[in-house]
N, C-alpha and C positions, 0 to 999 in steps of 0.2 A: 493371136488370141491364145491364152493359156487354158489348160483344162485341169480342173481340180476334182478330186473325189473327196467328199465329206462323209465321215463315218459317225453315226449316232446310234445310241442303243438304250438310253435311259431318258426320262423326262427332262432332267436338267440340261442334257446335251441337246435335246430338241429345241429348248428355249435359247440356249447359247447360239445354236446354228441359225436361229431366226435373225439375229443381228447381222451375221455375215451375209446371209442370203439377201436380206433387205438392202444392204449397201451395194452388193453386186448388181441387183436388179435396178437400183436407182442411179448408180454412178459408174458401174464398170461392166454393164451388160455386153458392150462391144469388145471388151478386153478379157473377160474371165467367163468361162463356161463351167458351171458347177453341176456335178452328178452326185446325188445324195443316196447313201446306202444306210438303211435302217437294219441293224443286225437282228432286231426282235428280242434283244436281251430282256427288256421289259416292254410288253406290248399287250394292250387291250384297249377297247374303245374309250374307257374312262381315263386310263393312264397315259395314252399316247395320241390317239386320233383326234381327241378334242383339242389338243395343243396345236396340231397342224391346222385345224379348221379355224381356231380362234386367233392364232397369231399370223395367219396368212402365209405359212411356210409352204414352199412347193412340196407336192407329194413326193415321197421317196421314189427314185428311179428303180431301186432294188430293195426288196425286203427279204432278208435271209430266214426269218421265221425261226430263229434258234430257240427261243423260249428259255425257261428256267432249267436248272440242272446243276450238277457239281461244277466247281470252278474249272476243272480240267476238261470235262466234256463240253461245257459251254464255250470255253475259249478255243478248243480245238475245232469245233464246228464253225466258229466265226473266222478263224484263220483260213480254213479251207474255202469258205464262201468269199471272203474278201480277196484272197489270192486269185480266184477265178475272174473276179471283176477287174482287178488290176491288170491281168494279162489281156483281158478283152479291151479295156478302155485305154490303157497306156497313158495315164495322166502325168502331168508335170509335177503335181504334188498330191500327197494324201494328207488331208486335214483331220486332225484328231483333237478331241476336247477332254480335258480333265484326267480321270483316273479310274475309269470302269474297266471291266473285262473286255468290253468292246475296244477301248483305247489300247489295251495291251495286245489284243489280237491284231488290230490294225498295224501297230508298230512292228510286230514280228513279221507279218505278211509283207509289208512294204520294204522292210530292211533286207529281207531275203531276195527281193526282186529289184533292189536298188532304186526304189521309188523314193524321192526325197519326202521327208515327213515334216509337216508343220504342226507343232504342238502348241495349242492355245491353253493357257493356264499352266505354263511351265514354271518349274522352280518351287512349287508349293511343297512344304515338308511338315509333317507332324512329328518327325523323328521317333516314330513308333512303328517299327517294321512288323508288328503283329497285325497291323491293319493291311488287308489285301490291297487297299487303295494306295498305300505308301509304296509298295513294291511296284504296282502298275505305273505310277507316275515317274518313279525313278528310272525304270526300264525304258519308258517312252522317251523321257528327256535325253537319255544317253544314246538313243538311236536316231534322234531328230537332226534335221538340217537347219530349220528356222524355229527358234524357241521364243515365244511371246509370254512374258511374265506380267501378271496384273498388278504386282506391287514391287516396291523397292526391296522388300525383304525376300521375295521370291527370286528376284534378279541376283541379289547377294548370295542366296543359297547356291545358285548355279556357279557363281564365281568361286565359292568355297569348295565346290566339288571339282574344280579344275577347268571349267569353261572360261575361255578368254574373252575379254572385252574388246581386244584390239584386232580380232580376226577381220580380214577383208574379203569382200565378195570376189569371185563366186564362192558361195558357201556350199559345204558338203557335210555329211555326217562326221567326217574327220576334221572339218574346219567350219564348225557351226556358227551361225549368227545368233546372238542372244539380244533381246530387246525388252525394255520396260515400257509397256504400251498402255497401261491402264486395264481396267476390267471390262470385258465385253458384256458382262451382265449389267454393268452400270449403264451401258448404251441402251439396253432393253428396258431397264426400269424407268429411265427418263422418257423413252419413247412411248411406253405403254401406260404410264401413270395416269394421264388424263383420260385415256380410253377406259381404264378400270373404273374411274369415278363415274363415268357415264353409263357403262354397260353392266357392271356387277351389282347384283342385288343381294349379295351374301349376308350383309349385316342384318337387313330386315328379315331375310329368310330364317335366320337363326336367333333373332331377338337380341342382337348385339348392339350396344351403344358406344359411340365414339369415346375412346379413352377410358372405358369402363370394363375392359376385358383384357386378359392375358392370352396371347397366342402361343400354343405349344405344338411342336412337331417332334416326334420320336420315331426313328426308323432303323437305326444302325443295329446290326444283329448282336453286337456285344452289349447292347442295352435291352433289346426285345427278347433275346434268347436266354438270358441269364436271369432267373427269377428274382434273385436278391436285388439286382440293379433295377429291373422293371418295377418291383414293389416300392423301392425307394423313390423313384421318379413320380409314380402315380399317387403314392401316399402324400408326397409334397404337393402335387396339384390339388388333391382333396383338402388338405389342411389350409393351403393358401386361400382357396376359394371360400371356404367357410369362415376363416378368420377375418378376411378383408371384405367379404361380401362382393367378390369380384367373379365375374364369369370367366371360365377357362375354355377357350375354343381349341379343339383338338382335331384337325383334319388328319386322319390316320390312313396309312397304306393298309389295304385289306389284310396283308400278312400280319401286321401289328395288331389290328383289331382282333384277328383270330387268336392271337396269343394271350390276350388279356385274361380270358377265362381260364386258360391253361396255366399261365405262369404267375398270376397274381394270387396271393393268399385269399381264401374266402372272405375274410374280414375286409381286406382292402378292396377286393373286387366288388363286393356288395355295397360298400360305402361309396365308391366311385359311381357305381351303376345307379344308386338311389339319390345321388347328389344333384339337385336341380340346377346347380350353378356350373356343372361340367357339361359341355356340349361336344360329344364325340360325333364327328361327321365324316362322311366318306371323302376320298381325295377330291381336292378342289382344282379348278382351272387356274391357269397362271394369272389371269385378270382378277379372279376371286382372291388368290393368294396375295397379290399386291394390295388389294383393298383391305384385307385383314391386317397386313403388315403396317399399312399407313395409319390405321385407326386403333391398333392395339396400344395399350399403355406400355407394354414391354413384351419381349419374346423369350421363350425358353425352348431350346432346340439342341439337337445333336447333328444338325445338318450344316455343312459348310456354306452352301448357297444361301440358306435362310439367315445365317449370321450376317452375311454381307448385305442382304436385302434389308434387314432390320437397320443396319447402319445407314444405308442409302436414305431411308425415311426417318432418320434421327430417332430411332427407338433403341433403348438399352437392351442388351441381350445377355441372357444367362446360358452358358454353354455346358450342357450335360455330358461332357466328355472329359477325359483326363488331360487333353491338350487341344490346341487349335492351330490350324495352318494360318489363320488370319490374326496374327499377333498384333497387327496394327489396331484392331478393334479394342483389344485389352489395353494396349499402350495409350490409347486415346481416353481411357476411362469409361468407355461405352460398353464394355463386356466384362463378365466375370466367369472364369472357368471354375465350375463346381464339381465336375464329374457327376456320377449318379449317386449323389450324397443328399439324403433327404434334408438334413438340417442345413447343409451348405446351400441348397437351392432356396430354402425358405429364408435364410439370412440374406442371400443376394437379392431376393425379391423385396424384402423389407428395406434393404439399403437403397435400392433404386427408387422405391416409392417415396422415400424421404430425401433422396439426393439424386434427382434426375440429371443426367449429363447435360451440360449446356453447350458444349462444342463438339462438332463432328468434322475434324479436318479432312480436306479432300484427298484422301490417300489412295483412292481407286481410280484416279485419272479424270479426264474431262468429258467422258461420254462419247469419244470418237475412236475407240480402240479398233473397231472393225474396219474403218477406213484406213487406219495406219497399217493394219495387217494386209489388206488388199494391195496397197501401194508398195509395200515392202516385197511382197511376192512378185509383183510385176517388175520392180527394179532388179531383183535377183535374176530374173530370166533375161533381162536386157543386157546384163554384164557379159 
């Protein structure tokens, strides 16, 4: 039996980890032992615990309780905590997801202790190094032993950076194995879609009708913390809802909600606040989010994960960032990158209302990424 330590620290990572934990429990329980470490990078009952309960994820074996703070302080505390656990557990692999500070901390701690790193969502690139996430994902990739990319584009990015496709096992950080396995989040969306239909009452709760609302999510600090950008996005939401008589559903992180009064101009803030067509709601559970994505007419977001989930459920997506890691969505004609540009967002909404995409090619795999990752880890140990 192999022993893996899985590090999670933010809500999207909790959800991604659910897919791997579920497959281990159902098909590999006699072969893989998983220890879960929650760094506490983002943690409160609404933002984390509800996801463990709702998705049936095993409770973390360790919670570092790091909390918020500067990048340096937060990452340093996580490195220290993860290092202690690795020395105690002595795992065969450290499994990391995505591009958060928890990912970076895990990569640094494991590489110093020569614990092989498995990076899920490897190869994603925005080609914008002003994003902390871009630095985190690059650093993690180049310290990893097994790299699992969700898309062909991500796989090709790794090749462009010097990773070799013909390396043979046994793999090491100097002889890494790279794999195009599909998106583990697609596994989850397929698995939980039916459950969301049965259990989620989010539409009735907020007075939303199928196909008659736009789903918006805004959380990145370069949008929320820069008044000009936040004003452009929320002015666009306000104008779109009034012009088309469409509801706009906005589940917002508490931090974003708190910045609306501070960073929006009084005229935009008051107009949004008084607009009966805009529904500002607290963070929603994963099942509620799936329900919203499935029944929205389209999605406006700066979240990488929500871009993909919109695509899974055949919804056009407007990307309020200057770039996207998920170029496949744009290439398929199902996404438009507008940045935080008021007129650009409005034009994109008008375009998709009149020209909804008809095709959503299966660029994110077959929904069996987690099983592929587990079998690959086991094969590596047997070599």
